[in-house]
C-alpha positions in Angstrom: -82.4 23.2 -146.2 -82.1 23.2 -142.5 -79.6 20.7 -141.2 -80.8 19.2 -137.9 -79.0 15.9 -137.8 -75.7 14.5 -139.0 -77.5 11.6 -140.6 -79.9 13.9 -142.4 -77.0 16.0 -143.7 -75.1 12.9 -144.9 -78.1 11.6 -146.7 -78.9 14.9 -148.4 -75.3 15.5 -149.4 -74.9 12.0 -150.9 -78.0 12.7 -153.0 -76.4 15.9 -154.1 -73.3 14.0 -155.0 -75.3 11.5 -157.1 -76.3 14.5 -159.3 -72.7 15.5 -159.6 -71.7 11.9 -160.5 -74.2 12.0 -163.4 -72.4 15.0 -164.8 -68.9 13.5 -164.2 -69.9 10.4 -166.1 -70.4 12.3 -169.4 -67.1 14.2 -169.3 -65.1 13.1 -172.3 -61.8 11.7 -171.2 -59.9 14.1 -173.5 -61.8 17.2 -172.2 -60.1 17.8 -168.9 -58.0 20.6 -170.2 -60.8 22.5 -171.9 -61.6 26.0 -170.6 -63.8 28.6 -172.2 -61.1 31.2 -171.7 -57.4 31.3 -170.9 -56.8 31.7 -167.2 -60.1 30.3 -166.1 -60.8 26.9 -164.6 -60.5 23.9 -166.9 -63.0 21.0 -166.7 -60.4 19.1 -164.7 -59.8 22.1 -162.4 -63.5 22.2 -161.7 -63.6 18.6 -160.7 -60.5 18.9 -158.6 -61.8 22.2 -157.0 -65.0 20.6 -155.8 -63.0 17.8 -154.3 -60.2 19.9 -152.8 -62.6 22.5 -151.3 -64.8 19.8 -149.7 -61.8 18.1 -148.0 -59.3 20.9 -147.5 -61.6 23.6 -146.4 -65.0 22.3 -145.3 -63.8 19.1 -143.6 -60.9 20.9 -142.1 -62.8 23.7 -140.6 -65.6 21.7 -139.1 -63.2 19.8 -136.9 -61.3 23.0 -135.9 -58.3 22.7 -138.2 -57.0 25.4 -140.5 -57.8 25.0 -144.2 -55.2 23.4 -146.3 -56.5 24.3 -149.8 -53.7 24.9 -152.2 -55.6 25.2 -155.5 -56.9 22.7 -158.0 -54.2 22.2 -160.5 -52.8 19.1 -162.2 -50.4 18.5 -159.3 -53.3 17.1 -157.4 -54.2 14.6 -160.1 -53.7 14.5 -163.8 -55.5 12.3 -166.3 -59.1 11.3 -166.3 -58.7 8.2 -164.1 -56.5 10.0 -161.6 -58.8 13.0 -161.4 -61.8 10.8 -160.8 -60.0 8.8 -158.2 -58.9 12.0 -156.4 -62.5 13.2 -156.5 -63.7 10.0 -154.9 -60.9 9.8 -152.3 -61.4 13.4 -151.1 -65.1 12.7 -150.8 -64.5 9.5 -148.9 -62.2 11.2 -146.4 -64.7 14.2 -146.0 -67.6 11.9 -145.4 -65.7 10.1 -142.7 -65.0 13.4 -141.0 -68.6 14.7 -141.4 -70.0 11.3 -140.2 -68.0 11.7 -136.9 -69.9 14.9 -136.1 -72.6 14.5 -133.4 -76.0 16.2 -133.9 -74.9 18.5 -131.1 -71.8 19.5 -133.0 -74.0 20.9 -135.7 -74.9 23.8 -133.5 -71.3 24.6 -132.6 -69.9 27.9 -133.9 -66.8 27.9 -136.1 -65.1 30.6 -138.1 -65.5 30.4 -141.8 -62.7 31.4 -144.2 -63.8 35.1 -144.0 -63.7 34.8 -140.2 -67.4 35.0 -139.9 -68.8 33.0 -137.0 -71.3 30.4 -138.2 -72.7 27.2 -137.0 -71.4 23.9 -138.4 -74.9 23.2 -139.9 -74.9 26.5 -141.8 -71.4 26.0 -143.0 -72.2 22.5 -144.3 -75.2 23.9 -146.1 -72.6 26.2 -147.9 -70.8 23.0 -149.0 -73.8 21.8 -150.8 -74.4 25.2 -152.4 -70.7 25.3 -153.5 -70.9 21.9 -155.1 -74.1 22.7 -157.0 -72.6 26.0 -158.2 -69.6 24.3 -159.7 -71.7 21.4 -161.0 -73.6 24.1 -163.0 -70.4 25.5 -164.4 -69.4 21.9 -165.5 -72.7 21.6 -167.4 -72.0 24.9 -169.2 -68.5 23.8 -170.1 -69.8 20.5 -171.3 -72.5 22.1 -173.4 -69.9 24.3 -175.0 -68.1 21.1 -176.0 -71.3 19.8 -177.5 -71.8 17.2 -174.7 -75.4 16.7 -173.6 -75.7 16.7 -169.9 -78.2 14.6 -168.0 -81.1 16.3 -166.3 -80.6 16.3 -162.5 -84.3 15.9 -161.7 -84.7 13.3 -164.5 -86.6 15.9 -166.6 -85.3 18.4 -169.2 -86.7 22.0 -169.2 -88.6 21.1 -172.4 -90.2 18.1 -170.6 -91.3 20.3 -167.7 -92.9 22.8 -170.2 -94.7 19.9 -171.9 -95.9 18.4 -168.5 -97.1 21.8 -167.4 -99.6 22.2 -170.2 
């Protein structure tokens, strides 16, 4: 996806977020502490991580601030309702920041975390990729728990095979 306008990015990112919300809605309230392996992200960590990176890295860097990411542990939000509220609040704040960018701002160069110079548009594309990456991990975690996850494109892989015949 090539990001040419702020409005285009905001619309595309909100559609991406809708897919993430579908996954969040099926997380069992008692599954936030589940991890497939000791020392790896829990379900709750993944949700907090998506939110914290969006706000404390991506939104910070696009306006010229230093990142303020400090991890994704329970100190940010604990318990299902609090984790979901944190997720929504970080997104609200981020969208406010992204929405203030002009179309011309998208071409401006910033330094990413690894000090590579990139345009804001390319950096924001990485935000979408980051969310989708961790959304996939959430699906795997939920599948390990026996939780069916909703298809993102409204079709399961089996339905696509059937429709392709």
